[in-house]
All heavy atoms as TSV, in Angstrom:
chain	resi	resn	atom	element	x	y	z
A	1	THR	N	N	83.568	96.559	118.543
A	1	THR	CA	C	83.672	97.954	118.983
A	1	THR	C	C	83.362	98.058	120.502
A	1	THR	O	O	83.220	99.140	121.027
A	1	THR	CB	C	82.679	98.776	118.231
A	1	THR	OG1	O	81.307	98.288	118.484
A	1	THR	CG2	C	82.992	98.807	116.780
A	2	ALA	N	N	83.240	96.911	121.194
A	2	ALA	CA	C	82.966	96.934	122.579
A	2	ALA	C	C	84.233	97.421	123.385
A	2	ALA	O	O	85.387	97.265	122.948
A	2	ALA	CB	C	82.557	95.548	123.092
A	3	GLU	N	N	83.954	97.925	124.637
A	3	GLU	CA	C	85.113	98.341	125.409
A	3	GLU	C	C	85.145	97.514	126.694
A	3	GLU	O	O	84.948	97.990	127.764
A	3	GLU	CB	C	84.884	99.840	125.788
A	3	GLU	CG	C	84.894	100.763	124.656
A	3	GLU	CD	C	84.825	102.183	125.081
A	3	GLU	OE1	O	85.274	102.621	126.127
A	3	GLU	OE2	O	84.323	102.981	124.221
A	4	ALA	N	N	85.509	96.270	126.559
A	4	ALA	CA	C	85.626	95.304	127.724
A	4	ALA	C	C	86.872	95.672	128.509
A	4	ALA	O	O	86.732	95.764	129.787
A	4	ALA	CB	C	85.686	93.887	127.170
A	5	PHE	N	N	88.005	95.781	127.965
A	5	PHE	CA	C	89.252	95.925	128.745
A	5	PHE	C	C	90.111	97.122	128.276
A	5	PHE	O	O	91.285	97.229	128.534
A	5	PHE	CB	C	90.058	94.708	128.591
A	5	PHE	CG	C	89.482	93.540	129.299
A	5	PHE	CD1	C	88.877	92.497	128.531
A	5	PHE	CD2	C	89.363	93.280	130.629
A	5	PHE	CE1	C	88.186	91.479	129.108
A	5	PHE	CE2	C	88.755	92.282	131.219
A	5	PHE	CZ	C	88.124	91.334	130.402
A	6	GLY	N	N	89.526	97.937	127.432
A	6	GLY	CA	C	90.254	99.121	126.851
A	6	GLY	C	C	89.485	99.780	125.846
A	6	GLY	O	O	88.364	99.400	125.564
A	7	PRO	N	N	90.022	100.757	125.146
A	7	PRO	CA	C	89.233	101.474	124.151
A	7	PRO	C	C	88.985	100.512	122.937
A	7	PRO	O	O	89.725	99.588	122.669
A	7	PRO	CB	C	90.169	102.636	123.760
A	7	PRO	CG	C	91.462	102.116	124.170
A	7	PRO	CD	C	91.278	101.273	125.318
A	8	SER	N	N	87.864	100.798	122.253
A	8	SER	CA	C	87.547	100.019	121.090
A	8	SER	C	C	88.442	100.397	119.952
A	8	SER	O	O	89.123	101.367	119.982
A	8	SER	CB	C	86.112	100.380	120.644
A	8	SER	OG	O	86.046	101.742	120.279
A	9	PHE	N	N	88.500	99.522	118.917
A	9	PHE	CA	C	89.418	99.810	117.758
A	9	PHE	C	C	88.933	101.110	117.133
A	9	PHE	O	O	89.732	101.861	116.551
A	9	PHE	CB	C	89.283	98.651	116.775
A	9	PHE	CG	C	90.226	97.475	117.130
A	9	PHE	CD1	C	90.037	96.362	116.487
A	9	PHE	CD2	C	91.022	97.517	118.238
A	9	PHE	CE1	C	90.895	95.257	116.802
A	9	PHE	CE2	C	91.842	96.466	118.605
A	9	PHE	CZ	C	91.698	95.305	117.878
A	10	GLU	N	N	87.645	101.397	117.081
A	10	GLU	CA	C	87.146	102.589	116.487
A	10	GLU	C	C	87.689	103.778	117.217
A	10	GLU	O	O	88.112	104.763	116.622
A	10	GLU	CB	C	85.545	102.628	116.601
A	10	GLU	CG	C	84.904	103.809	115.982
A	10	GLU	CD	C	83.442	103.676	115.949
A	10	GLU	OE1	O	82.846	103.138	115.044
A	10	GLU	OE2	O	82.794	104.187	116.987
A	11	GLU	N	N	87.721	103.813	118.541
A	11	GLU	CA	C	88.279	104.893	119.333
A	11	GLU	C	C	89.797	105.027	119.027
A	11	GLU	O	O	90.338	106.119	118.851
A	11	GLU	CB	C	88.026	104.741	120.827
A	11	GLU	CG	C	88.489	105.881	121.598
A	11	GLU	CD	C	88.264	105.711	123.123
A	11	GLU	OE1	O	87.376	104.864	123.497
A	11	GLU	OE2	O	88.872	106.426	123.888
A	12	LEU	N	N	90.545	103.866	119.034
A	12	LEU	CA	C	91.944	103.915	118.835
A	12	LEU	C	C	92.243	104.523	117.437
A	12	LEU	O	O	93.148	105.328	117.280
A	12	LEU	CB	C	92.545	102.490	118.872
A	12	LEU	CG	C	92.694	101.916	120.264
A	12	LEU	CD1	C	93.170	100.435	120.132
A	12	LEU	CD2	C	93.638	102.704	121.088
A	13	ALA	N	N	91.515	104.018	116.444
A	13	ALA	CA	C	91.714	104.546	115.086
A	13	ALA	C	C	91.478	105.988	114.894
A	13	ALA	O	O	92.089	106.653	114.090
A	13	ALA	CB	C	90.821	103.731	114.077
A	14	SER	N	N	90.503	106.502	115.662
A	14	SER	CA	C	90.141	107.928	115.585
A	14	SER	C	C	91.168	108.885	116.374
A	14	SER	O	O	91.377	110.012	116.017
A	14	SER	CB	C	88.746	108.201	115.999
A	14	SER	OG	O	88.600	108.036	117.374
A	15	LYS	N	N	91.863	108.277	117.316
A	15	LYS	CA	C	92.726	109.106	118.143
A	15	LYS	C	C	94.265	108.837	117.853
A	15	LYS	O	O	95.071	109.669	118.321
A	15	LYS	CB	C	92.517	108.767	119.652
A	15	LYS	CG	C	91.137	109.293	120.063
A	15	LYS	CD	C	90.988	108.998	121.590
A	15	LYS	CE	C	89.638	109.517	122.129
A	15	LYS	NZ	N	89.560	109.285	123.622
A	16	ARG	N	N	94.601	107.731	117.264
A	16	ARG	CA	C	95.994	107.384	117.087
A	16	ARG	C	C	96.406	107.183	115.644
A	16	ARG	O	O	95.538	106.750	114.838
A	16	ARG	CB	C	96.344	106.109	117.888
A	16	ARG	CG	C	95.958	106.092	119.296
A	16	ARG	CD	C	96.813	107.032	120.107
A	16	ARG	NE	N	96.470	106.942	121.510
A	16	ARG	CZ	C	96.232	107.946	122.192
A	16	ARG	NH1	N	96.388	109.222	121.760
A	16	ARG	NH2	N	95.860	107.903	123.539
A	17	ASN	N	N	97.666	107.530	115.317
A	17	ASN	CA	C	98.131	107.248	114.005
A	17	ASN	C	C	98.834	105.931	113.967
A	17	ASN	O	O	98.911	105.226	114.896
A	17	ASN	CB	C	99.005	108.426	113.471
A	17	ASN	CG	C	100.326	108.474	114.321
A	17	ASN	OD1	O	100.952	107.520	114.745
A	17	ASN	ND2	N	100.725	109.747	114.548
A	18	ALA	N	N	99.257	105.472	112.720
A	18	ALA	CA	C	99.853	104.213	112.544
A	18	ALA	C	C	101.065	103.957	113.423
A	18	ALA	O	O	101.272	102.918	113.997
A	18	ALA	CB	C	100.221	103.966	111.140
A	19	GLN	N	N	101.912	105.020	113.564
A	19	GLN	CA	C	103.178	104.811	114.341
A	19	GLN	C	C	102.784	104.600	115.852
A	19	GLN	O	O	103.434	103.797	116.580
A	19	GLN	CB	C	104.032	106.043	114.218
A	19	GLN	CG	C	104.685	106.097	112.840
A	19	GLN	CD	C	105.582	104.850	112.642
A	19	GLN	OE1	O	105.109	103.973	111.865
A	19	GLN	NE2	N	106.740	104.802	113.140
A	20	GLU	N	N	101.753	105.391	116.262
A	20	GLU	CA	C	101.344	105.326	117.741
A	20	GLU	C	C	100.735	103.889	117.975
A	20	GLU	O	O	101.046	103.304	119.105
A	20	GLU	CB	C	100.433	106.302	118.064
A	20	GLU	CG	C	100.983	107.645	118.073
A	20	GLU	CD	C	100.049	108.824	118.175
A	20	GLU	OE1	O	98.848	108.731	117.703
A	20	GLU	OE2	O	100.337	109.834	118.743
A	21	ILE	N	N	100.018	103.365	117.068
A	21	ILE	CA	C	99.418	102.033	117.250
A	21	ILE	C	C	100.528	100.981	117.290
A	21	ILE	O	O	100.528	100.058	118.102
A	21	ILE	CB	C	98.363	101.771	116.154
A	21	ILE	CG1	C	97.127	102.661	116.347
A	21	ILE	CG2	C	98.023	100.257	116.109
A	21	ILE	CD1	C	96.117	102.614	115.178
A	22	LYS	N	N	101.392	101.077	116.325
A	22	LYS	CA	C	102.502	100.097	116.333
A	22	LYS	C	C	103.385	100.170	117.599
A	22	LYS	O	O	103.707	99.083	118.138
A	22	LYS	CB	C	103.459	100.407	115.108
A	22	LYS	CG	C	102.810	100.021	113.766
A	22	LYS	CD	C	103.700	100.337	112.562
A	22	LYS	CE	C	103.052	99.996	111.286
A	22	LYS	NZ	N	103.932	100.269	110.131
A	23	ALA	N	N	103.559	101.258	118.164
A	23	ALA	CA	C	104.391	101.423	119.410
A	23	ALA	C	C	103.581	100.819	120.575
A	23	ALA	O	O	104.198	100.212	121.390
A	23	ALA	CB	C	104.663	102.933	119.668
A	24	MET	N	N	102.271	100.996	120.546
A	24	MET	CA	C	101.457	100.424	121.627
A	24	MET	C	C	101.493	98.929	121.599
A	24	MET	O	O	101.466	98.260	122.660
A	24	MET	CB	C	100.064	100.990	121.511
A	24	MET	CG	C	99.241	100.699	122.781
A	24	MET	SD	S	99.950	101.452	124.217
A	24	MET	CE	C	98.565	102.054	125.023
A	25	VAL	N	N	101.586	98.277	120.443
A	25	VAL	CA	C	101.626	96.855	120.285
A	25	VAL	C	C	103.020	96.357	120.650
A	25	VAL	O	O	103.122	95.313	121.394
A	25	VAL	CB	C	101.265	96.401	118.806
A	25	VAL	CG1	C	101.550	94.977	118.608
A	25	VAL	CG2	C	99.883	96.788	118.527
A	26	THR	N	N	104.045	96.965	120.271
A	26	THR	CA	C	105.376	96.529	120.489
A	26	THR	C	C	106.027	96.851	121.759
A	26	THR	O	O	106.903	96.203	122.317
A	26	THR	CB	C	106.398	96.902	119.343
A	26	THR	OG1	O	106.389	98.327	119.232
A	26	THR	CG2	C	105.920	96.281	117.991
A	27	ASP	N	N	105.594	98.020	122.353
A	27	ASP	CA	C	106.189	98.510	123.646
A	27	ASP	C	C	105.029	99.243	124.458
A	27	ASP	O	O	105.093	100.416	124.686
A	27	ASP	CB	C	107.324	99.468	123.386
A	27	ASP	CG	C	108.083	99.850	124.606
A	27	ASP	OD1	O	107.856	99.278	125.737
A	27	ASP	OD2	O	109.004	100.641	124.522
A	28	PRO	N	N	104.052	98.459	124.861
A	28	PRO	CA	C	102.863	99.089	125.509
A	28	PRO	C	C	103.251	99.834	126.820
A	28	PRO	O	O	102.553	100.881	127.034
A	28	PRO	CB	C	101.940	97.939	125.786
A	28	PRO	CG	C	102.757	96.677	125.578
A	28	PRO	CD	C	103.850	96.996	124.727
A	29	ALA	N	N	104.193	99.356	127.588
A	29	ALA	CA	C	104.476	100.031	128.875
A	29	ALA	C	C	104.979	101.472	128.606
A	29	ALA	O	O	104.544	102.452	129.232
A	29	ALA	CB	C	105.510	99.197	129.620
A	30	SER	N	N	105.947	101.621	127.669
A	30	SER	CA	C	106.463	102.994	127.338
A	30	SER	C	C	105.372	103.923	126.647
A	30	SER	O	O	105.256	105.065	126.980
A	30	SER	CB	C	107.664	102.865	126.469
A	30	SER	OG	O	108.802	102.278	127.127
A	31	GLU	N	N	104.666	103.257	125.815
A	31	GLU	CA	C	103.650	104.097	125.058
A	31	GLU	C	C	102.497	104.527	126.008
A	31	GLU	O	O	101.974	105.638	125.865
A	31	GLU	CB	C	103.159	103.286	123.880
A	31	GLU	CG	C	102.481	104.143	122.838
A	31	GLU	CD	C	103.436	105.172	122.163
A	31	GLU	OE1	O	104.674	104.951	122.265
A	31	GLU	OE2	O	102.940	106.108	121.510
A	32	SER	N	N	102.107	103.620	126.969
A	32	SER	CA	C	101.138	103.971	127.935
A	32	SER	C	C	101.558	105.232	128.765
A	32	SER	O	O	100.738	106.119	129.061
A	32	SER	CB	C	100.799	102.845	128.897
A	32	SER	OG	O	100.202	101.773	128.152
A	33	LYS	N	N	102.837	105.204	129.171
A	33	LYS	CA	C	103.305	106.402	129.962
A	33	LYS	C	C	103.318	107.636	129.106
A	33	LYS	O	O	102.920	108.666	129.539
A	33	LYS	CB	C	104.726	106.059	130.464
A	33	LYS	CG	C	104.750	105.029	131.568
A	33	LYS	CD	C	106.132	104.750	132.003
A	33	LYS	CE	C	106.151	103.643	133.072
A	33	LYS	NZ	N	107.483	103.191	133.449
A	34	GLU	N	N	103.694	107.436	127.803
A	34	GLU	CA	C	103.640	108.568	126.898
A	34	GLU	C	C	102.343	109.273	126.791
A	34	GLU	O	O	102.245	110.474	126.639
A	34	GLU	CB	C	104.163	108.059	125.502
A	34	GLU	CG	C	104.228	109.120	124.501
A	34	GLU	CD	C	105.582	109.982	124.580
A	34	GLU	OE1	O	106.560	109.474	125.217
A	34	GLU	OE2	O	105.517	111.173	124.117
A	35	PHE	N	N	101.248	108.415	126.807
A	35	PHE	CA	C	99.909	108.983	126.675
A	35	PHE	C	C	99.227	109.264	128.050
A	35	PHE	O	O	98.075	109.684	128.075
A	35	PHE	CB	C	99.062	107.938	125.846
A	35	PHE	CG	C	99.351	107.940	124.473
A	35	PHE	CD1	C	99.645	106.636	123.833
A	35	PHE	CD2	C	99.404	108.989	123.632
A	35	PHE	CE1	C	99.990	106.549	122.528
A	35	PHE	CE2	C	99.719	108.887	122.295
A	35	PHE	CZ	C	99.967	107.708	121.727
A	36	GLY	N	N	100.047	109.152	129.103
A	36	GLY	CA	C	99.513	109.537	130.375
A	36	GLY	C	C	98.712	108.530	131.144
A	36	GLY	O	O	98.083	108.841	132.086
A	37	TYR	N	N	98.724	107.260	130.704
A	37	TYR	CA	C	97.960	106.229	131.413
A	37	TYR	C	C	98.833	105.879	132.657
A	37	TYR	O	O	99.990	105.767	132.626
A	37	TYR	CB	C	97.760	105.030	130.568
A	37	TYR	CG	C	96.899	105.323	129.303
A	37	TYR	CD1	C	97.460	105.056	128.040
A	37	TYR	CD2	C	95.604	105.833	129.372
A	37	TYR	CE1	C	96.671	105.335	126.928
A	37	TYR	CE2	C	94.938	106.080	128.270
A	37	TYR	CZ	C	95.472	105.784	127.031
A	37	TYR	OH	O	94.773	106.020	125.886
A	38	SER	N	N	98.110	105.599	133.772
A	38	SER	CA	C	98.859	105.211	135.030
A	38	SER	C	C	99.264	103.823	135.037
A	38	SER	O	O	100.188	103.358	135.775
A	38	SER	CB	C	97.937	105.537	136.228
A	38	SER	OG	O	96.740	104.802	136.155
A	39	ARG	N	N	98.658	102.958	134.251
A	39	ARG	CA	C	99.014	101.551	134.178
A	39	ARG	C	C	98.753	100.989	132.816
A	39	ARG	O	O	98.126	101.566	131.951
A	39	ARG	CB	C	98.337	100.765	135.243
A	39	ARG	CG	C	96.830	100.762	135.121
A	39	ARG	CD	C	96.120	100.061	136.188
A	39	ARG	NE	N	94.796	99.599	135.726
A	39	ARG	CZ	C	94.109	98.715	136.208
A	39	ARG	NH1	N	94.471	98.153	137.347
A	39	ARG	NH2	N	92.988	98.376	135.671
A	40	ASN	N	N	99.280	99.734	132.582
A	40	ASN	CA	C	99.111	99.107	131.320
A	40	ASN	C	C	98.905	97.611	131.610
A	40	ASN	O	O	99.677	97.053	132.366
A	40	ASN	CB	C	100.372	99.259	130.416
A	40	ASN	CG	C	100.361	98.427	129.207
A	40	ASN	OD1	O	99.333	98.481	128.546
A	40	ASN	ND2	N	101.381	97.695	128.971
A	41	ALA	N	N	97.970	97.013	131.048
A	41	ALA	CA	C	97.623	95.652	131.222
A	41	ALA	C	C	98.066	94.738	129.995
A	41	ALA	O	O	98.001	93.514	130.074
A	41	ALA	CB	C	96.146	95.405	131.457
A	42	MET	N	N	98.524	95.352	128.971
A	42	MET	CA	C	98.876	94.603	127.808
A	42	MET	C	C	100.376	94.241	127.674
A	42	MET	O	O	101.224	95.090	127.930
A	42	MET	CB	C	98.558	95.460	126.519
A	42	MET	CG	C	98.564	94.655	125.199
A	42	MET	SD	S	97.854	95.723	123.917
A	42	MET	CE	C	99.334	96.193	123.075
A	43	PRO	N	N	100.654	92.976	127.346
A	43	PRO	CA	C	102.026	92.585	127.265
A	43	PRO	C	C	102.542	93.064	125.885
A	43	PRO	O	O	101.831	93.216	124.932
A	43	PRO	CB	C	101.990	91.029	127.290
A	43	PRO	CG	C	100.694	90.740	126.718
A	43	PRO	CD	C	99.797	91.874	127.270
A	44	PRO	N	N	103.937	93.192	125.751
A	44	PRO	CA	C	104.474	93.476	124.389
A	44	PRO	C	C	104.251	92.271	123.452
A	44	PRO	O	O	104.397	91.099	123.934
A	44	PRO	CB	C	105.884	93.838	124.698
A	44	PRO	CG	C	106.180	93.153	125.970
A	44	PRO	CD	C	104.903	93.070	126.767
A	45	PHE	N	N	104.117	92.574	122.236
A	45	PHE	CA	C	104.041	91.431	121.199
A	45	PHE	C	C	105.249	91.488	120.282
A	45	PHE	O	O	105.634	92.561	119.862
A	45	PHE	CB	C	102.737	91.591	120.379
A	45	PHE	CG	C	101.507	91.309	121.151
A	45	PHE	CD1	C	100.800	92.242	121.840
A	45	PHE	CD2	C	101.031	89.971	121.217
A	45	PHE	CE1	C	99.695	91.960	122.531
A	45	PHE	CE2	C	99.838	89.648	121.935
A	45	PHE	CZ	C	99.224	90.632	122.575
A	46	LYS	N	N	105.827	90.344	120.050
A	46	LYS	CA	C	107.020	90.257	119.109
A	46	LYS	C	C	106.350	89.731	117.795
A	46	LYS	O	O	105.987	88.685	117.615
A	46	LYS	CB	C	108.030	89.317	119.668
A	46	LYS	CG	C	108.637	89.774	120.930
A	46	LYS	CD	C	109.680	88.887	121.400
A	46	LYS	CE	C	110.233	89.445	122.722
A	46	LYS	NZ	N	111.257	88.521	123.283
A	47	LEU	N	N	106.249	90.706	116.850
A	47	LEU	CA	C	105.733	90.387	115.554
A	47	LEU	C	C	106.682	90.812	114.409
A	47	LEU	O	O	107.577	91.655	114.569
A	47	LEU	CB	C	104.412	91.228	115.343
A	47	LEU	CG	C	103.332	91.084	116.409
A	47	LEU	CD1	C	102.249	92.099	116.231
A	47	LEU	CD2	C	102.786	89.669	116.273
A	48	THR	N	N	106.532	90.189	113.312
A	48	THR	CA	C	107.296	90.607	112.130
A	48	THR	C	C	106.806	91.965	111.691
A	48	THR	O	O	105.672	92.349	112.055
A	48	THR	CB	C	107.183	89.547	110.954
A	48	THR	OG1	O	105.830	89.652	110.487
A	48	THR	CG2	C	107.556	88.176	111.368
A	49	SER	N	N	107.573	92.611	110.859
A	49	SER	CA	C	107.178	93.944	110.322
A	49	SER	C	C	105.880	93.760	109.519
A	49	SER	O	O	104.985	94.630	109.679
A	49	SER	CB	C	108.238	94.477	109.479
A	49	SER	OG	O	107.926	95.670	108.989
A	50	SER	N	N	105.745	92.707	108.796
A	50	SER	CA	C	104.583	92.462	108.003
A	50	SER	C	C	103.337	92.237	108.884
A	50	SER	O	O	102.202	92.813	108.688
A	50	SER	CB	C	104.726	91.299	107.047
A	50	SER	OG	O	103.604	91.009	106.319
A	51	GLU	N	N	103.522	91.443	109.949
A	51	GLU	CA	C	102.344	91.231	110.861
A	51	GLU	C	C	101.947	92.559	111.520
A	51	GLU	O	O	100.673	92.779	111.667
A	51	GLU	CB	C	102.751	90.154	111.868
A	51	GLU	CG	C	102.944	88.767	111.391
A	51	GLU	CD	C	103.597	87.837	112.309
A	51	GLU	OE1	O	104.410	88.252	113.150
A	51	GLU	OE2	O	103.342	86.634	112.279
A	52	LEU	N	N	102.887	93.309	111.935
A	52	LEU	CA	C	102.597	94.572	112.588
A	52	LEU	C	C	101.859	95.515	111.622
A	52	LEU	O	O	100.932	96.177	112.089
A	52	LEU	CB	C	103.870	95.218	113.139
A	52	LEU	CG	C	103.760	96.394	114.009
A	52	LEU	CD1	C	102.824	96.157	115.171
A	52	LEU	CD2	C	105.099	96.870	114.471
A	53	ASP	N	N	102.315	95.547	110.427
A	53	ASP	CA	C	101.596	96.413	109.378
A	53	ASP	C	C	100.156	95.993	109.198
A	53	ASP	O	O	99.241	96.711	109.122
A	53	ASP	CB	C	102.335	96.400	108.071
A	53	ASP	CG	C	103.624	97.101	108.093
A	53	ASP	OD1	O	103.854	97.912	109.032
A	53	ASP	OD2	O	104.447	96.799	107.143
A	54	ILE	N	N	99.922	94.608	109.138
A	54	ILE	CA	C	98.603	94.073	108.885
A	54	ILE	C	C	97.659	94.433	110.089
A	54	ILE	O	O	96.553	94.772	109.915
A	54	ILE	CB	C	98.632	92.566	108.665
A	54	ILE	CG1	C	99.283	92.270	107.268
A	54	ILE	CG2	C	97.259	91.954	108.737
A	54	ILE	CD1	C	99.711	90.869	107.094
A	55	ILE	N	N	98.124	94.226	111.319
A	55	ILE	CA	C	97.348	94.517	112.517
A	55	ILE	C	C	97.015	95.990	112.573
A	55	ILE	O	O	95.908	96.439	112.824
A	55	ILE	CB	C	98.112	94.052	113.791
A	55	ILE	CG1	C	98.091	92.512	113.872
A	55	ILE	CG2	C	97.497	94.675	114.989
A	55	ILE	CD1	C	98.930	91.923	114.939
A	56	THR	N	N	97.957	96.814	112.251
A	56	THR	CA	C	97.839	98.322	112.234
A	56	THR	C	C	96.765	98.694	111.243
A	56	THR	O	O	95.821	99.469	111.576
A	56	THR	CB	C	99.153	99.015	111.989
A	56	THR	OG1	O	100.092	98.642	113.055
A	56	THR	CG2	C	98.933	100.579	112.082
A	57	GLU	N	N	96.896	98.181	110.047
A	57	GLU	CA	C	95.886	98.474	109.021
A	57	GLU	C	C	94.493	98.036	109.475
A	57	GLU	O	O	93.529	98.756	109.212
A	57	GLU	CB	C	96.185	97.822	107.678
A	57	GLU	CG	C	97.407	98.539	107.032
A	57	GLU	CD	C	97.027	99.883	106.566
A	57	GLU	OE1	O	96.007	100.186	106.036
A	57	GLU	OE2	O	97.928	100.818	106.732
A	58	TYR	N	N	94.371	96.890	110.108
A	58	TYR	CA	C	93.058	96.379	110.490
A	58	TYR	C	C	92.467	97.373	111.576
A	58	TYR	O	O	91.323	97.770	111.489
A	58	TYR	CB	C	93.191	95.006	111.144
A	58	TYR	CG	C	91.938	94.476	111.654
A	58	TYR	CD1	C	90.843	94.080	110.817
A	58	TYR	CD2	C	91.770	94.388	113.082
A	58	TYR	CE1	C	89.755	93.576	111.342
A	58	TYR	CE2	C	90.524	93.866	113.644
A	58	TYR	CZ	C	89.580	93.513	112.711
A	58	TYR	OH	O	88.337	93.031	113.292
A	59	ILE	N	N	93.316	97.777	112.575
A	59	ILE	CA	C	92.817	98.742	113.509
A	59	ILE	C	C	92.362	99.992	112.943
A	59	ILE	O	O	91.243	100.596	113.220
A	59	ILE	CB	C	93.804	98.909	114.623
A	59	ILE	CG1	C	94.013	97.674	115.435
A	59	ILE	CG2	C	93.388	100.057	115.601
A	59	ILE	CD1	C	95.137	97.632	116.492
A	60	LEU	N	N	93.182	100.472	112.056
A	60	LEU	CA	C	92.848	101.743	111.310
A	60	LEU	C	C	91.600	101.604	110.452
A	60	LEU	O	O	90.960	102.624	110.165
A	60	LEU	CB	C	93.985	102.237	110.551
A	60	LEU	CG	C	95.176	102.839	111.372
A	60	LEU	CD1	C	96.398	103.148	110.512
A	60	LEU	CD2	C	94.763	104.045	112.152
A	61	SER	N	N	91.225	100.425	110.035
A	61	SER	CA	C	90.031	100.278	109.200
A	61	SER	C	C	88.724	100.591	109.939
A	61	SER	O	O	87.680	100.784	109.354
A	61	SER	CB	C	89.948	98.823	108.667
A	61	SER	OG	O	89.595	97.898	109.660
A	62	PHE	N	N	88.789	100.711	111.283
A	62	PHE	CA	C	87.636	101.075	112.052
A	62	PHE	C	C	87.472	102.586	112.166
A	62	PHE	O	O	86.485	103.025	112.742
A	62	PHE	CB	C	87.793	100.501	113.449
A	62	PHE	CG	C	87.575	99.007	113.584
A	62	PHE	CD1	C	88.594	98.221	113.288
A	62	PHE	CD2	C	86.310	98.581	113.899
A	62	PHE	CE1	C	88.334	96.784	113.293
A	62	PHE	CE2	C	86.082	97.202	114.015
A	62	PHE	CZ	C	87.085	96.266	113.603
A	63	LYS	N	N	88.351	103.353	111.575
A	63	LYS	CA	C	88.321	104.816	111.609
A	63	LYS	C	C	87.039	105.200	110.836
A	63	LYS	O	O	86.799	104.810	109.739
A	63	LYS	CB	C	89.500	105.440	110.978
A	63	LYS	CG	C	89.645	106.896	111.224
A	63	LYS	CD	C	90.986	107.301	110.683
A	63	LYS	CE	C	91.439	108.473	111.525
A	63	LYS	NZ	N	92.879	108.842	111.245
A	64	LYS	N	N	86.210	106.110	111.449
A	64	LYS	CA	C	85.035	106.538	110.802
A	64	LYS	C	C	85.352	107.515	109.552
A	64	LYS	O	O	84.716	107.292	108.501
A	64	LYS	CB	C	84.196	107.413	111.754
A	64	LYS	CG	C	83.456	106.533	112.782
A	64	LYS	CD	C	82.519	107.289	113.631
A	64	LYS	CE	C	81.766	106.363	114.534
A	64	LYS	NZ	N	80.588	106.911	115.174
A	65	ASN	N	N	86.210	108.427	109.703
A	65	ASN	CA	C	86.585	109.240	108.502
A	65	ASN	C	C	87.853	108.701	108.020
A	65	ASN	O	O	88.953	109.130	108.441
A	65	ASN	CB	C	86.741	110.696	108.976
A	65	ASN	CG	C	87.120	111.617	107.867
A	65	ASN	OD1	O	87.200	111.191	106.685
A	65	ASN	ND2	N	87.303	112.853	108.133
A	66	LYS	N	N	87.855	107.910	106.960
A	66	LYS	CA	C	88.974	107.176	106.466
A	66	LYS	C	C	89.956	108.057	105.579
A	66	LYS	O	O	90.955	107.601	105.131
A	66	LYS	CB	C	88.617	105.906	105.696
A	66	LYS	CG	C	87.999	104.954	106.695
A	66	LYS	CD	C	87.700	103.644	106.001
A	66	LYS	CE	C	87.026	102.718	107.028
A	66	LYS	NZ	N	86.831	101.422	106.566
A	67	LYS	N	N	89.549	109.338	105.332
A	67	LYS	CA	C	90.359	110.152	104.505
A	67	LYS	C	C	91.751	110.447	105.227
A	67	LYS	O	O	92.662	110.700	104.554
A	67	LYS	CB	C	89.606	111.521	104.185
A	67	LYS	CG	C	88.412	111.309	103.267
A	67	LYS	CD	C	87.828	112.657	103.052
A	67	LYS	CE	C	86.630	112.451	102.087
A	67	LYS	NZ	N	85.945	113.681	101.889
A	68	VAL	N	N	91.740	110.606	106.545
A	68	VAL	CA	C	92.931	110.970	107.327
A	68	VAL	C	C	93.431	109.776	107.990
A	68	VAL	O	O	92.724	109.064	108.683
A	68	VAL	CB	C	92.600	112.052	108.338
A	68	VAL	CG1	C	93.731	112.438	109.090
A	68	VAL	CG2	C	92.003	113.298	107.707
A	69	LYS	N	N	94.835	109.508	107.894
A	69	LYS	CA	C	95.439	108.314	108.541
A	69	LYS	C	C	96.448	108.805	109.469
A	69	LYS	O	O	97.243	109.582	109.358
A	69	LYS	CB	C	96.069	107.354	107.546
A	69	LYS	CG	C	95.064	106.398	106.995
A	69	LYS	CD	C	95.819	105.318	106.304
A	69	LYS	CE	C	94.858	104.230	105.848
A	69	LYS	NZ	N	95.462	103.131	105.161
């Protein structure tokens, strides 16, 4: 949950939905602009659909109120 180089997974899970998280992983430059960030330090990742789903679920598991996804 530390914020060394960006928001914690807890913060991401509380502010973003699954589609937004997936977009940030696969196309961070475009998604960063969409959210109003002036720069992006994360490279895009090429993952299988299954890998992307697993990573997204993991990040969302940090959400405090798990009733809403």
